[in-house]
C-alpha positions as CSV (number, residue, x, y, z in Angstrom):
1,M,63.4,99.3,189.9
2,K,65.1,96.0,189.0
3,R,67.0,93.6,191.2
4,I,70.8,93.6,190.8
5,S,73.5,91.4,192.3
6,R,75.3,92.1,195.6
7,K,78.6,92.4,193.6
8,R,77.2,95.2,191.4
9,F,75.7,97.0,194.4
10,D,79.0,96.8,196.2
11,A,80.7,98.5,193.2
12,Y,78.4,101.4,193.7
13,V,78.5,101.8,197.5
14,D,81.4,99.8,199.0
15,F,83.6,102.9,199.2
16,S,81.0,104.9,201.2
17,R,79.3,102.2,203.2
18,N,80.4,101.8,206.8
19,P,81.4,98.2,207.4
20,L,80.1,98.4,210.9
21,V,76.5,98.1,209.5
22,F,77.1,94.4,209.0
23,G,77.4,94.0,212.8
24,F,73.7,94.6,213.3
25,S,72.1,94.0,209.9
26,E,72.2,91.9,206.8
27,E,71.5,93.2,203.3
28,I,69.0,90.9,201.5
29,R,68.1,92.5,198.2
30,W,69.6,95.2,196.0
31,Y,68.1,97.4,193.2
32,E,68.7,100.1,190.7
33,N,66.5,102.0,188.3
34,E,66.8,102.1,184.5
35,S,68.7,105.4,184.4
36,K,71.1,104.3,187.2
37,T,70.2,107.4,189.3
38,L,68.3,105.7,192.1
39,F,69.3,102.6,194.1
40,G,67.8,100.6,196.9
41,V,68.6,98.0,199.4
42,I,66.6,96.0,201.9
43,A,68.3,94.9,205.1
44,L,67.3,92.5,207.9
45,D,67.8,93.9,211.4
46,Y,69.4,91.3,213.6
47,T,68.0,92.6,216.9
48,D,64.3,93.2,216.0
49,R,64.1,90.7,213.1
50,D,62.4,93.2,210.9
51,Y,63.3,94.9,207.7
52,T,64.7,98.3,206.7
53,A,64.3,99.8,203.2
54,I,67.0,102.3,202.1
55,I,67.0,104.6,199.0
56,L,70.2,105.9,197.7
57,G,71.1,108.4,195.0
58,R,74.1,110.3,193.5
59,D,75.4,113.3,195.5
60,E,76.9,116.4,193.9
61,I,80.2,114.6,193.0
62,G,78.6,111.3,191.8
63,R,78.9,109.1,194.9
64,I,75.9,106.9,195.7
65,R,74.7,107.5,199.2
66,C,71.6,107.0,201.4
67,F,69.2,109.9,201.5
68,N,66.0,108.2,202.7
69,L,65.0,105.1,204.6
70,Q,62.1,103.5,206.4
71,I,62.5,101.0,209.3
72,S,60.5,98.3,211.0
73,F,58.7,96.5,208.1
74,S,57.3,93.2,209.3
75,D,58.1,91.4,206.0
76,I,60.3,91.9,203.0
77,E,57.4,92.4,200.5
78,K,56.1,95.5,202.5
79,A,59.6,96.9,202.5
80,E,59.9,96.4,198.8
81,Y,56.5,98.0,198.1
82,W,57.5,101.1,200.0
83,L,60.8,101.2,198.2
84,F,59.2,100.9,194.7
85,E,56.5,103.5,195.5
86,S,59.0,106.0,196.8
87,V,61.3,105.6,193.9
88,N,58.4,106.0,191.4
89,R,57.4,109.3,193.0
90,L,61.0,110.5,192.8
91,E,61.3,109.6,189.2
92,E,58.1,111.4,188.4
93,S,59.4,114.5,190.2
94,G,62.5,114.5,187.9
95,E,65.0,114.5,190.8
96,F,68.2,112.8,189.8
97,A,70.9,114.4,192.1
98,F,70.7,114.4,195.9
99,P,73.4,116.8,197.3
100,Q,74.7,116.1,200.8
101,G,76.8,119.2,201.3
102,D,80.1,117.9,199.9
103,Q,82.5,120.7,199.0
104,R,84.8,118.6,196.9
105,K,84.9,119.3,193.1
106,K,83.4,116.6,190.8
107,C,86.1,114.7,188.9
108,D,85.7,113.2,185.5
109,L,88.7,110.9,185.0
110,F,87.9,110.2,181.4
111,K,87.2,113.7,180.1
112,P,90.4,114.6,178.2
113,V,92.3,117.4,179.9
114,V,95.4,117.1,177.7
115,D,96.1,117.2,174.0
116,V,95.8,113.8,172.3
117,S,99.5,113.9,171.4
118,R,100.3,113.7,175.1
119,M,97.9,110.9,176.0
120,D,99.1,107.6,177.2
121,T,98.3,104.8,174.8
122,S,96.9,102.6,177.7
123,F,94.6,105.4,178.8
124,N,93.4,106.0,175.3
125,L,92.6,102.3,174.9
126,L,90.8,102.2,178.2
127,N,88.8,105.4,177.4
128,T,87.8,104.5,173.9
129,H,87.8,100.8,173.1
130,P,84.6,98.8,173.6
131,T,86.5,95.8,175.1
132,H,87.4,98.0,178.1
133,M,83.9,99.3,178.9
134,A,83.6,97.2,182.0
135,A,86.9,98.6,183.4
136,K,86.0,102.1,182.5
137,S,82.6,101.9,184.1
138,L,83.9,100.4,187.3
139,I,86.7,103.0,187.6
140,S,84.1,105.8,186.9
141,E,82.2,104.5,190.0
142,I,85.3,104.3,192.1
143,M,86.8,107.7,191.3
144,P,84.3,110.0,193.1
145,H,85.4,108.3,196.4
146,F,89.1,108.8,195.7
147,F,90.9,111.8,197.1
148,D,93.2,113.6,194.7
149,I,95.5,115.1,197.2
150,D,98.1,116.4,194.8
151,G,95.5,117.9,192.4
152,N,97.1,116.3,189.3
153,F,95.7,112.8,189.3
154,V,93.5,113.2,186.2
155,E,96.3,114.8,184.1
156,Q,98.8,112.1,185.1
157,F,96.3,109.3,184.6
158,Q,95.8,110.5,181.1
159,T,99.6,111.0,180.3
160,N,102.8,109.3,181.2
161,G,101.8,108.8,184.8
162,F,99.1,106.3,183.9
163,D,100.8,103.2,185.3
164,S,101.6,104.8,188.7
165,R,98.2,106.3,189.1
166,L,96.4,103.0,188.1
167,W,98.5,101.3,190.8
168,E,97.4,103.9,193.4
169,L,93.8,103.4,192.4
170,Y,94.2,99.6,192.7
171,L,95.7,100.0,196.2
172,F,92.7,102.2,197.1
173,C,90.4,99.4,196.1
174,Y,92.4,96.7,197.9
175,F,92.7,98.6,201.2
176,N,89.0,99.4,201.1
177,E,88.2,95.7,200.5
178,E,90.3,94.8,203.6
179,Q,88.0,97.2,205.5
180,L,90.8,99.5,206.4
181,I,90.1,103.2,207.2
182,I,91.9,105.3,204.5
183,N,93.0,108.7,205.8
184,R,93.9,110.9,202.9
185,D,94.4,114.1,204.9
186,Y,98.2,113.9,204.5
187,F,100.4,114.6,201.5
188,A,102.8,111.8,202.5
189,P,102.9,108.9,202.5
190,D,100.4,108.1,199.8
191,F,98.1,106.2,202.2
192,F,97.6,106.3,205.9
193,L,95.6,103.3,207.1
194,S,93.9,102.2,210.3
195,D,92.2,99.0,211.2
196,G,90.7,100.8,214.3
197,T,93.7,99.9,216.4
198,V,96.9,100.1,214.4
199,E,97.9,102.8,212.0
200,V,100.1,102.1,209.0
201,G,101.7,104.3,206.4
202,V,102.0,103.1,202.8
203,E,104.0,104.7,200.0
204,A,103.2,103.6,196.5
205,V,105.9,103.3,193.7
206,I,106.3,101.4,190.5
207,V,109.1,100.2,188.3
208,G,108.5,102.5,185.4
209,R,108.7,102.2,181.6
210,K,111.4,103.3,179.2
211,T,110.8,103.6,175.5
212,N,113.5,101.1,174.7
213,N,112.2,98.3,176.9
214,I,111.6,95.0,175.2
215,S,108.1,93.6,176.0
216,Y,107.6,90.1,177.2
217,D,105.7,89.4,174.0
218,Q,108.8,90.1,172.0
219,K,110.9,87.6,174.0
220,S,110.9,84.0,173.2
221,K,110.7,81.8,176.3
222,F,113.8,80.1,174.8
223,D,115.7,83.3,174.4
224,L,114.8,84.8,177.8
225,N,118.0,84.5,179.9
226,V,116.2,83.8,183.2
227,K,119.3,84.0,185.4
228,E,120.4,87.3,184.0
229,E,117.0,88.8,184.2
230,L,115.9,87.6,187.6
231,V,119.3,87.6,189.4
232,N,120.7,90.8,188.0
233,R,118.7,93.1,185.8
234,M,115.3,92.9,187.5
235,P,116.7,93.2,191.1
236,I,118.4,96.4,189.9
237,K,115.1,97.6,188.4
238,F,113.3,97.0,191.6
239,G,116.2,98.4,193.6
240,S,116.1,101.8,192.1
241,P,112.6,102.9,193.1
242,L,112.8,101.1,196.5
243,Y,116.1,102.7,197.4
244,S,114.7,106.1,196.3
245,K,111.9,105.7,198.8
246,L,114.3,104.4,201.5
247,T,116.5,107.5,201.2
248,H,113.8,110.1,200.3
249,T,113.5,113.1,202.7
250,N,111.2,116.0,202.9
251,K,112.8,119.0,201.2
252,K,111.8,121.4,204.0
253,T,112.2,119.3,207.1
254,G,114.6,116.5,206.1
255,A,112.2,113.9,207.5
256,H,111.9,110.4,206.1
257,Y,108.4,108.9,205.4
258,W,108.6,107.2,208.9
259,D,109.6,110.4,210.7
260,Y,106.4,112.5,210.2
261,S,104.3,113.2,213.3
262,H,101.5,110.9,212.1
263,T,103.8,108.0,211.0
264,K,106.4,108.1,213.7
265,G,106.6,104.9,215.8
266,K,104.2,103.0,213.4
267,P,104.7,100.4,210.7
268,F,105.6,101.7,207.3
269,V,105.1,99.8,204.1
270,I,106.3,100.4,200.5
271,A,103.9,99.1,197.8
272,I,105.6,98.4,194.5
273,A,104.5,97.0,191.2
274,D,106.4,96.3,188.0
275,F,105.3,98.2,184.9
276,H,108.7,98.4,183.2
277,G,107.5,96.5,180.1
278,D,104.4,94.9,178.6
279,H,103.3,92.0,180.8
280,S,106.6,92.3,182.7
281,M,104.8,91.8,186.0
282,T,103.9,88.2,184.9
283,W,107.5,87.0,185.2
284,S,109.6,89.4,187.2
285,H,108.2,88.9,190.7
286,P,110.8,86.3,191.8
287,A,113.5,89.0,191.4
288,L,111.8,91.1,194.0
289,L,112.1,88.3,196.6
290,T,115.8,87.9,195.7
291,Y,116.6,91.6,196.0
292,L,114.7,92.0,199.4
293,Y,116.3,89.0,201.2
294,G,119.5,88.5,199.2
295,Y,119.0,84.8,198.4
296,T,118.2,82.7,195.4
297,Y,116.8,79.2,195.6
298,S,117.2,75.9,193.7
299,H,115.7,72.6,194.5
300,T,116.1,68.8,194.3
301,Y,114.3,65.7,195.7
302,D,115.4,63.1,198.2
303,E,115.1,59.4,197.6
304,N,111.5,59.5,199.0
305,G,110.4,62.2,196.6
306,N,110.4,65.0,199.2
307,L,111.3,68.5,198.0
308,I,114.6,69.9,199.2
309,V,115.1,73.6,198.8
310,I,118.7,74.9,198.5
311,P,119.3,78.5,199.4
312,K,122.2,80.5,197.9
313,K,123.4,83.8,199.2
314,V,123.6,86.7,196.7
315,E,125.9,89.5,197.6
316,R,125.5,91.9,194.7
317,H,123.5,92.4,191.5
318,I,125.6,93.5,188.5
319,D,124.4,94.5,185.0
320,G,127.0,96.2,182.9
321,T,128.1,99.3,184.8
322,K,125.3,99.0,187.3
323,D,126.3,97.3,190.6
324,I,124.1,97.3,193.7
325,P,124.2,95.3,197.0
326,S,121.5,92.6,197.5
327,G,119.4,92.3,200.6
328,F,117.3,95.5,200.6
329,F,115.9,94.8,204.1
330,F,119.5,94.6,205.5
331,Q,120.7,98.0,204.2
332,E,121.1,101.1,206.3
333,N,117.8,102.6,207.6
334,A,115.8,99.7,206.1
335,E,114.7,98.5,209.6
336,N,112.2,101.4,209.2
337,I,110.5,99.5,206.4
338,S,108.1,97.1,208.0
339,A,107.2,95.2,204.8
340,I,107.0,95.4,201.0
341,L,103.6,95.0,199.4
342,T,103.3,93.9,195.8
343,S,100.9,92.4,193.3
344,T,101.1,91.2,189.8
345,S,97.4,92.0,189.3
346,G,97.1,95.8,189.7
347,T,96.4,96.3,186.0
348,I,93.6,97.2,183.6
349,S,92.8,93.5,183.3
350,K,91.9,93.3,187.0
351,F,89.5,96.2,186.6
352,S,88.0,94.6,183.5
353,R,87.4,91.3,185.2
354,I,85.9,92.8,188.3
355,G,83.9,95.2,186.2
356,K,82.6,92.2,184.2
357,Q,81.5,90.3,187.3
358,C,79.7,93.4,188.6
359,G,77.7,93.5,185.4
360,F,79.3,96.6,183.8
361,D,80.2,94.9,180.5
362,E,77.4,96.3,178.3
363,N,79.3,95.1,175.1
364,N,79.1,91.4,176.1
365,I,82.8,90.9,175.8
366,T,84.1,87.3,176.2
367,M,86.8,87.3,178.8
368,I,89.1,84.3,179.4
369,R,91.6,84.4,182.2
370,Y,94.5,81.9,182.3
371,G,97.8,81.7,184.2
372,T,99.8,80.1,187.0
373,C,98.9,79.7,190.6
374,Y,100.4,78.4,193.9
375,D,100.3,74.6,194.3
376,H,99.6,73.6,197.9
377,D,101.4,70.3,197.5
378,P,104.4,70.7,199.9
379,N,106.6,68.8,197.4
380,A,105.5,70.8,194.3
381,S,108.3,72.7,192.6
382,E,106.2,74.1,189.8
383,P,103.0,76.2,189.9
384,Q,99.6,74.9,188.8
385,I,97.9,76.1,185.6
386,F,94.5,77.6,185.7
387,K,92.0,78.9,183.1
388,Y,88.4,80.0,183.4
389,L,85.7,82.1,181.7
390,V,85.1,85.4,183.5
391,T,81.4,85.9,184.2
392,E,79.1,87.6,186.7
393,E,79.3,84.3,188.7
394,C,83.0,84.7,189.4
395,N,84.2,86.0,192.8
396,E,87.6,87.5,192.1
397,T,88.7,89.9,194.8
398,W,91.0,92.9,194.8
399,G,93.3,91.2,197.2
400,E,93.8,88.1,195.0
401,G,97.5,88.1,194.1
402,V,98.7,90.5,196.8
403,S,102.0,89.6,198.5
404,I,103.4,90.9,201.7
405,Y,107.1,90.5,202.2
406,H,107.9,91.0,205.9
407,N,111.1,92.6,207.0
408,P,112.9,90.3,209.5
409,V,114.7,93.2,211.2
410,A,111.8,95.7,211.2
411,K,111.8,98.2,214.0
412,Y,108.0,98.1,213.9
413,P,106.8,94.7,212.5
414,L,103.6,94.5,210.5
415,S,101.0,92.1,211.9
416,T,100.1,89.2,209.6
417,D,96.4,90.1,210.4
418,Y,96.6,93.6,208.9
419,F,96.3,92.6,205.3
420,Q,94.4,89.5,206.0
421,N,93.7,88.3,202.5
422,A,97.2,88.6,201.2
423,A,99.9,86.0,200.9
424,Q,102.5,86.5,203.7
425,F,106.2,85.8,203.3
426,F,108.8,85.7,206.1
427,F,112.6,85.1,206.1
428,K,114.3,82.9,208.7
429,D,117.8,81.3,208.6
430,G,118.1,81.8,204.8
431,F,114.7,80.3,204.0
432,I,111.4,81.8,202.9
433,I,108.4,80.8,205.0
434,S,105.0,81.5,203.5
435,Q,101.3,81.6,204.5
436,M,99.3,81.3,201.3
437,P,95.6,81.8,200.5
438,E,93.6,79.0,199.1
439,F,94.0,80.5,195.6
440,F,97.0,82.6,194.8
441,P,97.8,83.6,191.2
442,Y,101.4,84.2,190.4
443,A,100.7,85.6,186.9
444,S,97.8,85.7,184.5
445,F,96.7,87.0,181.2
446,T,93.1,88.0,180.2
447,D,91.9,87.6,176.6
448,L,89.2,90.1,175.7
449,I,87.2,88.8,172.7
450,M,84.7,91.1,171.0
451,R,81.8,89.4,169.2
452,K,81.3,90.1,165.6
453,G,78.9,93.1,165.1
454,N,80.0,94.9,168.2
455,N,81.5,98.4,167.6
């Protein structure tokens, strides 16, 4: 057995570990064996001030779960000795799977189930290229915990549903990080969450791709018509999937998402991400704010150098023959939408970076992240620039970059404490009021550099 980091151990067990354990104990050391079939943790009991040693292994569908433990060790060395001896005996016995009576079918997300001609290029890159080993390994550890309610997750992940399924997988990771209980017993909405007191329904959707989309890389910053993109075209792109969720009804019952027996009378959230073009999520997010609240903003400075924000009402978004009203939250039935959740970081790059910091990058890829982030100076009108080398010492979270746009007329408002690590945005008297985390990236890019000699 060798010592591993807390971050790496969390990647293995965070989706099955009950967060309540931290109320009466503290994990001190973490371990794995060479074949990654057996794992260990030593915890300090707060009440008795003694140690517990826990052995974990993979169950029948690949999840890492506890199957043996010993309590009341007087010191950490004795706990570690018991752990090592027990694991040695298990390795000598040849045991490598530890069934716990799970009836679910094992799921291999990366075993091709479709012909290569149908495969999404992003999936193929993730599955085969050495630069993406960290992301692939991390996703492989997460997937056994994910519930494929529709039964087609693997096929869609490998084909033209890759972006939407990756967004769902990202949300699964983020909600788990917020220590929310994820109930996957229902077909709709996509997630039904609980913090132990309040239940919230979440439906996931994306702005999808079209083959004729122009990628951000193909657009010169000088040629990009910011006003046309952010005031008209992008609000229309966001508006289409959001409006479809607002007006969606069950074919059999005619019920909206908020009318089901398990969602009725509870907050309901739509989680949306922009995948309409390569890197489009790095520049399109201001358009979502414009569409939701129906305002754009400019700025100036007074004689003392204080920032003055100037709101401007937007009535409609027009692009050629397309014409839609602005102010999504103020449309008919939108009072049933408590908030909109979004992130510019629910991408392969996020999985690569977190996989890297968990020690899953066996190819020793150099990762450099750079982008723009929120400036806490109240008079700042431009974001700050950041850049750093991604290593196992980094502490990026799943929630880093998540925004919650609250509906000012919501029938069932969402508490700001529900998604605690997200940036919170509110609308009052034509202005946006925000509560921002210490570090909040607006957009970022990650360069993956493979050293010479790597395959």
